[in-house]
C-alpha positions in Angstrom: 107.9 123.0 62.5 109.1 124.0 59.0 109.9 120.3 58.2 106.3 119.3 58.8 104.9 122.2 56.7 107.1 121.0 53.8 106.1 117.4 54.2 102.4 118.4 54.2 103.0 120.3 50.9 104.7 117.3 49.4 101.8 115.1 50.3 99.3 117.5 48.7 101.3 117.4 45.5 101.7 113.6 45.4 99.3 111.9 42.9 99.9 108.6 44.7 98.3 109.8 47.9 94.5 109.7 48.3 94.4 112.1 51.3 96.5 114.9 52.7 98.8 114.2 55.7 97.5 115.7 58.9 100.0 118.0 60.6 99.6 119.1 64.2 100.8 122.7 64.7 99.7 123.1 68.3 96.5 124.7 69.7 95.6 128.1 71.2 94.5 126.3 74.4 97.5 124.0 74.8 101.2 125.0 75.2 103.2 122.4 73.3 107.0 122.1 73.0 108.6 121.5 69.6 109.8 118.1 70.7 106.2 117.0 71.6 104.8 118.5 68.4 107.4 116.5 66.4 106.5 113.3 68.3 102.8 113.8 67.5 103.5 114.3 63.8 105.9 111.4 63.6 103.2 109.1 65.0 100.7 110.4 62.5 103.1 110.0 59.6 104.2 106.5 60.6 100.6 105.5 61.5 101.7 104.3 65.0 100.2 105.0 68.4 101.8 107.8 70.4 102.6 106.7 74.0 102.8 109.7 76.3 104.3 109.4 79.8 104.8 112.0 82.5 103.8 112.7 86.0 100.1 113.5 86.7 99.1 117.0 85.8 101.5 117.5 82.9 98.8 117.7 80.3 98.8 114.2 78.8 95.0 113.9 78.4 94.7 117.5 77.3 97.1 116.8 74.4 94.6 114.5 72.8 92.0 117.2 73.1 94.4 119.7 71.5 95.1 117.4 68.6 91.4 116.8 67.9 90.8 120.5 68.0 93.7 121.4 65.8 92.9 118.8 63.2 89.1 119.3 63.5 88.5 115.6 64.3 86.1 114.0 66.8 87.7 112.8 70.0 86.9 109.4 71.4 88.1 108.8 75.0 88.6 105.3 76.4 89.3 105.8 80.1 91.1 102.7 81.5 90.3 101.4 85.0 91.9 98.5 87.0 89.0 96.3 85.9 89.1 97.2 82.2 89.7 94.4 79.7 90.8 94.8 76.1 87.6 93.2 75.0 85.7 96.1 76.5 87.1 98.4 73.9 86.2 96.2 71.0 82.6 95.1 71.6 80.3 93.5 74.2 77.8 90.8 73.5 74.7 91.6 75.6 73.6 88.1 76.5 71.4 89.3 79.3 69.2 91.4 77.0 69.0 88.6 74.4 67.8 86.2 77.2 65.3 88.7 78.4 63.9 89.1 74.8 63.7 85.4 74.3 61.7 85.0 77.5 59.3 87.8 76.9 59.1 87.6 73.1 60.5 91.1 72.4 62.6 91.6 69.3 64.2 89.2 66.9 66.6 87.1 69.0 67.9 85.4 65.9 69.5 88.7 64.9 72.5 88.5 67.1 74.0 91.7 65.6 71.5 93.8 67.5 73.0 92.6 70.8 76.5 93.6 69.8 77.5 96.9 71.4 80.7 98.4 70.1 83.3 99.7 72.6 85.4 102.8 72.1 87.9 101.1 69.8 85.0 99.7 67.8 83.5 103.2 67.6 86.8 104.6 66.3 87.0 101.9 63.6 83.5 102.3 62.4 83.4 106.1 62.4 82.7 107.7 59.0 85.4 110.3 59.8 89.0 109.9 61.0 89.0 110.4 64.8 91.5 110.9 67.6 91.3 107.9 70.0 92.6 108.5 73.5 93.4 105.4 75.5 93.8 107.2 78.9 96.0 105.8 81.7 96.7 102.4 80.2 98.9 101.5 83.1 95.9 101.2 85.4 94.9 97.9 83.7 96.5 94.5 84.3 99.8 93.6 82.7 98.2 91.6 79.9 95.9 94.5 78.7 98.5 96.1 76.3 99.4 92.8 74.8 95.8 92.0 74.2 95.5 95.0 71.9 98.6 94.4 69.8 96.7 92.9 66.8 93.9 95.5 66.9 96.2 98.5 67.1 98.7 97.1 64.5 96.2 95.7 61.9 93.3 98.1 62.7 90.8 95.3 62.7 89.1 92.8 65.1 86.8 89.8 64.7 83.3 89.4 66.3 82.9 85.7 67.0 79.2 85.8 67.5 78.4 87.3 64.1 81.5 85.9 62.2 82.3 89.5 61.1 85.6 91.3 60.8 85.5 95.0 61.7 88.1 96.9 59.8 88.8 100.6 60.4 87.2 102.8 57.8 89.8 105.5 58.6 92.8 104.8 60.7 92.4 106.7 64.0 95.2 108.8 65.5 95.8 106.9 68.7 97.2 108.7 71.8 98.0 106.5 74.8 98.8 108.0 78.2 100.6 106.4 81.1 101.5 107.7 84.6 104.3 105.1 84.6 102.7 103.3 87.5 103.9 100.0 86.0 106.1 98.9 83.1 104.5 98.2 79.8 105.4 95.0 77.7 108.3 95.4 75.2 106.2 94.0 72.4 103.7 96.8 73.0 106.4 99.5 73.3 107.9 98.4 69.9 104.7 99.4 68.2 104.5 102.9 69.7 106.2 106.2 69.3 107.2 107.3 72.7 107.5 110.8 74.3 108.0 111.8 77.9 106.5 115.1 78.9 108.9 116.8 81.3 107.5 118.9 84.1 107.4 122.6 82.8 110.1 125.0 84.0 109.1 128.4 85.2 109.2 130.0 81.7 107.0 127.3 80.2 104.7 127.5 83.2 104.2 131.2 82.6 103.1 130.4 79.1 100.6 127.9 80.4 99.2 130.4 83.0 98.9 133.0 80.3 96.9 130.6 78.1 94.4 129.9 80.9 94.2 133.4 82.5 95.2 135.9 79.8 96.4 139.2 81.1 97.0 138.2 84.7 99.0 140.3 87.3 102.7 139.6 86.6 103.6 140.0 90.3 101.0 137.5 91.3 102.4 135.0 88.8 106.0 135.6 89.8 105.2 135.2 93.5 103.0 132.2 93.1 105.5 130.4 90.8 108.3 131.0 93.2 106.3 129.6 96.1 105.0 126.7 94.0 108.5 125.5 92.9 109.9 125.8 96.4 107.1 123.6 97.7 107.8 121.0 94.9 111.4 120.9 96.2 110.4 120.0 99.7 112.0 116.8 100.9 109.9 113.7 101.6 106.9 115.2 99.7 104.5 112.3 99.0 102.6 114.1 96.3 104.2 117.1 94.6 101.7 119.6 93.3 101.0 119.5 89.6 100.3 122.0 86.9 96.6 121.7 87.3 96.8 122.3 91.0 98.9 125.4 90.4 96.3 126.7 88.0 93.6 126.1 90.6 95.6 127.8 93.3 96.2 130.9 91.2 92.5 131.0 90.4 91.7 130.8 94.1 94.2 133.6 94.8 92.7 135.8 92.1 89.1 135.2 93.3 89.9 135.9 96.9 91.9 139.0 96.3 94.5 138.0 98.9 97.4 140.4 99.3 100.4 139.2 97.3 102.7 140.7 100.0 101.2 138.2 102.5 101.5 135.2 100.2 104.7 133.8 101.7 103.6 134.2 105.3 100.0 133.0 105.1 100.2 130.6 102.2 96.4 130.6 101.8 94.5 127.7 100.3 97.3 125.3 100.9 94.9 122.4 100.5 94.6 123.3 96.8 98.3 122.5 96.3 99.0 119.8 98.8 96.6 116.8 99.0 98.2 114.6 101.6 97.9 115.1 105.3 101.6 114.2 105.7 102.7 116.9 103.2 100.7 119.6 104.9 102.0 118.5 108.3 105.6 118.7 106.9 105.0 122.2 105.6 103.5 123.4 108.9 106.4 121.8 110.8 108.8 123.8 108.8 106.9 127.0 109.5 106.8 126.3 113.2 110.6 126.2 113.2 110.6 129.8 112.2 111.4 129.3 108.5 109.8 131.5 105.9 109.0 130.1 102.5 110.8 133.1 101.0 114.0 132.0 102.7 113.9 128.3 101.9 
């Protein structure tokens, strides 16, 4: 932390710099480790995308929101799907609308530029302010998707064939890329990124996260819920382990219902908030029918 404060002061004093270096110091609404904070600041300083991996529910997407809030920047989110192509993030040429206008005499069809619709990457490049660009769940796309973005993310520009125009970033966006590690990313892409893996929070870190979301919550409820939660995560053959977001939902359900903390281990209310697979719920119930109590696992 002190290192980045010193670096920020150096940048402010440097006459060769035209702008101050942005330094991420965390957010009131997001619990960040020192290692993750350093990874964010290294990516900003080196002007490289930050690739964040971790199991679902570890706060990868929320990190981009926290960075944008902390640095007072707009956040642009490009949510990746299995059908997403790299071209979608640059621009789309609306040939259908142009054909419609040519048939019905509406608009100047010779002005091709009006039929060019910028994608999320294009929006980030043309923004009058520096933005945080989140490319969310990049591993959902096909294997060629990351390679198709190498030039654009490296050089911060792309070419529009239809208008013979090169779009160059007015301000280099802070690029955060998330992955659930569903598939391996190409080496050429990885070389251009700063990498950080978000470990699943331990109990102490999870208490901090709960406190951020629920403030002055009953300490006994937190202790009992956390003990049950981590024991469930340790169940053998669990197909989908509950995540941080599911724990937060479960605690909220317990708070709203007013369920007795003393009965938590025996009744395990709202189990469907934590476990989302039939097989996992069946496994849990099977253990209970054998006479085992969650407290004694």
